[in-house]
C-alpha positions, 0 to 999 in steps of 0.5 A: 874241376876242369876236364878237356878233350884232346886238342885239335892240331889246326883251327878250321876257318869255316868253323861256327860257334854257338852258345847253347842253353839247355833248360829243364831237369838237366843238373844232377843227371850226368848232362855235362859229362854227356855234353863232353862225350858228345863234343868229343864224338863230333870233334867240337871245341868249347866248354860247358858249365852248370848255371842258374839258367840250366846247362850252358855250353859253347861249341865250335866246329864244322857247321854240320857237327854243331847242328848235330850237337844241338839236335842230340841234346833234345833227341838223346839226352841222358836217361834221367834228364828232362829237356824242356828247351834248347836255345842257342845263338851264333857267337864269334868263332874263337879258333879254340881247341879242346873241350872243357868242363868249367866250374859251375856258375851260381849267378843269376836266377834259377831256371832249372831243377835237379831230378827227383831221387832215383832208385839204385840202378842195376850196375850199382846193385851188381857192384853192391853184391860183388865181393871183388868190388871196392864198394861191396856192401857199401850202403850208399853206393850211387852213380850218375844214373841213380841215388839221392838228388833232391833230398840232399840239395841245398841250392843250385847250381847242382854241385857237390858243394850245394849238397849235404855230401859237401861234408864228405871229402872224396878219397883219392880213388873216388876223386879219380872216378869223379874226374874221369869222363869215361867213368860212370861216376864222372861228376856224380855228386853223391859219390863216395865209398867205405873210406870217404862216405857216410857212416852207418850206425845202429843205436840200441838203448842200453846196448853197444853202438855198432857201425857199418856191416855189424850194424846191418847184421844186428838190425836184421837180427832185431827185425827177425826177433820182432823188433821195431826199427827206425830206419833212416832212408832218402827223405826221412825215417821209416818205422820197420818191422817184420810184416808177417809177425802179428805181434810186431805189427800190432805193437807198431800200430799201437805205439804209433797210434795208427788206429786201423789205417793200413801200413805199406810194406816193402818186399825183398823182390818182385817174386815176394810181392807177387805172393801178396798181390796180383801184379800185371805188366803195368804194376810190375813196370811201376814197382820196378821203375826208377821212382819206386813208389808205394803201389796199391795192389789188390790183395791175394787171398791169404796175402802170402802170410801177411799179418792181419794187422798190416792192412785190416779191412782194405782190399789193397796192400801198399807194396814197394821194392827196395830203392836204396842200397841200405834197403837192399842190405837190410833184406840181406845178400845171398850169403847172409843169414835168412831174415824177414822178406816182407817188412812194414815200412811206414813213415817215421812219425807219430800219426798226424806229425810230419816225417822225421829227418833229423837224427837227434829229433828221431831219437826223441820223437820216435822214442817209445815207438822204435826199439832201435835206430839204424841211421847214418850221418848224411844229412837229409836236407829236404823231407820227402815221404814215399809216393803212393800210386795205383794202376787203374784196373780198367787200363786207364794207366797210373794215378798218383795218390801221394806225389812225393819221392820220385816225382818231386821236384819234376814240374807240371806243364801248364796250359795257360801262362801264369804270373809267379804265384804261390798256392798253399793247398788245403789242410788235408794231405797238404802240398803247396805249389809254386808256378810261373809262366808255363810250369808249376812245381809241387812241394813234397807231400807235407801232411795234415795241417793240424799241428805246429810241427806240420805248419813249420814243415810247410814253411820250410818246404815253401822256402826250399821250393822258392830257393830251388825254383827261383820263383818270387811269387806275386800272388798268393792263393788258398782255399776259402775255408775260413778255418783252414790253417793253410788259409790263415797262413796264406792271409799272413803271407799275402799281408806281409808281402803286400801281395794280392790274395786269391781264395779259390772255392775248393771244388773249383780248384779240384776241377781246375787241377785235372783240367790243367794236368790234361792241358785244357786251354783258355776259356774251355768249359768242362762238366766237372764232377767233384766228389770228396769228403769236405770242402767249404761251399759258397753258401757256408755248407760242407760241399762234396757231391758237386757237378760243376760247369767249370773253367779256369776263370769261374764255375757254377753249380749244375747239380749236387747231392741234396743236403743232409745234416752232419751231426757234430760237423767235422768231429762227426766224421768219426761216426759213420753210424750217425751220418747214416741216421741223419741221411735216413731221417732226411730221406724220410726213412725210420730208424728201425731197430733192425738196421745195423746203424741203429743197433750200433748206437746206444739208447742215450746216443740215439736220444741225443742224436734225435734232439740234435737233429730236431734243433739243428744243434752243432749240425752243418748241412753237407752235400758230401759224397764221401759222407754218403759213402760213410752212411751206406757203409754203416747202414750196410753194417760194415763200419760204424766208427772210423779210426782213420780218414775214409775207413768206412768208404775203404771198407765199403769198396773192399766189400764191393770188390768181392761181388764186382764180377757178379751181375749185381745190378745198380741202385737208382738215385732220384732226380738230381742225385737224390739218394733217398731211393738208394737208401730205401732199396738198401734197407729192403735188400738188408731185410731180404738177406741180400749179401753185404758185398752185393749191396756194396757193389750195387751202391758203387754202380748206382753212383756211377750211373747217377754221374753219367745221367747228370753229365748227360743232362749237363751236356744237353743244357751246355753243349760241353762234351768233356767230363772231368773227375776229381776229388778224393772219392775218385781214389776209389778204383771201382767208382773211378773206373765205373764212372769213366766207362759209362761216360766214355760209352756215352761219347764224353771225353773223360779227364782223370788224374794221372800225375797229380793226385785227385785228392787234396794233394792236388788242390794247389795246382787248381788254386794256382791256375785259377788265381793266376787267370783271375790275376791276368784277367784283372790286369788285362782289364786295367790296361 
């Protein structure tokens, strides 16, 4: 495809020519059309193309115009572009006329990335709803400024031929738009229309197949009648049902074997979302922005008619707005019959499995869950689940809890240069990371590495990320846990490639991750507070309540929550009542019959637990703060048996939210995070009839006060003035905000995650910078 500006009449003898390379997220964002228009505006000749190294242009003309061209590339690029570098060199002038867009050059090593998938823009939404527009009701409407990018990409440079849209030949009208530099769809690779684009279909077992508009109309009718639909989105299938229909939501929960884990919902518009939850200006900006993640919002009382089964026991509801034209049409346009205005929109999989993207696989794997399948024939090349974020209530900005659609494959800038390396993350909330020089790239969220399907999804994600980044790792990094599937994979990969393997302690990786995200340089040391549920400790115990003095090249334990036995090890996590009894026993407190965690257990269970703790059978010592939250949740009578990860802690936070505005006071830990005094105070409060909500709030404030006290002690001993908070426990908004407020009031610089998850979804970044620094130091020593 070649497009040329009008030829100039004469060549300027004073003209200069520059070869310009623009690196960053500059493909798939309308950068070449932008360059074309800019060259015409400045009366410059030359050409532009996509290449493996980025966007490459040569421009020739008046010196001041050429200089302005280079400035504009950095100062006013297209909206979706992220320019990292503009490099140029002077080359001999050719006396050329006109400006040409050349075909892409696929040679060389990839040094650029396409942008993440982006929510449908306002212009496309107006056309979607306009009966006079030829794309009226087109479920795949898109332009240069919106739509699928990463999930349809098969390689670089980013052109239609390297996307799954290559299977759809442009019709004459679409081809004309694609070739017109003045058109909004100029070189928009996913462009299509009703005549030449993907086909939407509805499959109902035993029913007649539908296509296009009738398929959508029937899908809306099915949802209104209480059906569960499998809906093919940008990065995979969703399972959808009417979120106000208790029977439909309960049916979906049971079929998916979801336990009590909250569902996310999609609202037809912002007003509908506002009926479910409190939405401030920051939350509104995130909900309506181009990324369109799931946003965790504090629920309103009554929650706008939401079925109880959507998010039982949670203080929050996960809300997103439509981000594709298909979603918009699923809710209906103004002239459509009314239907559900809030839909459960959860990942299309069985619990514990990766998200489904293949159509035949969806019919097989989602059979027995879905009543019908709304799908299309545009292939999803890269699985990409919805991102999850929270806006901190203390004004601390946004924190990403699951980094996937809308964020991936945006790179993370690194404060320390790294050799090419692969970090494989952990076994829960897995996401891997590739890095080289001063950039790191996360894969989309993969999930829990508990079955073969997830391991295969991990391997495909690793291969795709290599292809799209061009990085060939020379180091492999992983977690030290000997039983992790991810760690075993790392060992095999390192051995097969003859590469060094660096195993990084779990909580060191957490702290290194938040340090790297905040650009902490070189040999700096921070006071790292790493609170989570499980992490393999250097002594073989289960760590998780750690205060570390940490840098990229090492760390040491300054303080930690004292050990208590974890009955049954990881398998015991599902029984917070047993964890509570273990903590009581460690603190020297009796198992009195009036305590909720005692009454939750049968007599046989109590006898067995006594023997187990006496003999140490199947008991792993743990310092986990996550397990302490579980124990307090059960001790307070909130949650005794957990049906999903962190349920007990989430419900404890939900109780604390109800009393947070009160002056509840705080429980006091003993020296070095000793929880015995806290547990004793809770027992006393229970017997005095103190409300459970107040007990929960006092516990949260007590943990925050203990963190501040330990950090002050660490500062006195080390001189460190920076406190870094990481680990899955800091997904708890109350604790996160309370710790940050107390530390800031004490004069600490506080580092908290924003674009990288505090949970194990961000672990790979810390592994990467620790492993790369270790590797660099060793190489320096060898010289």
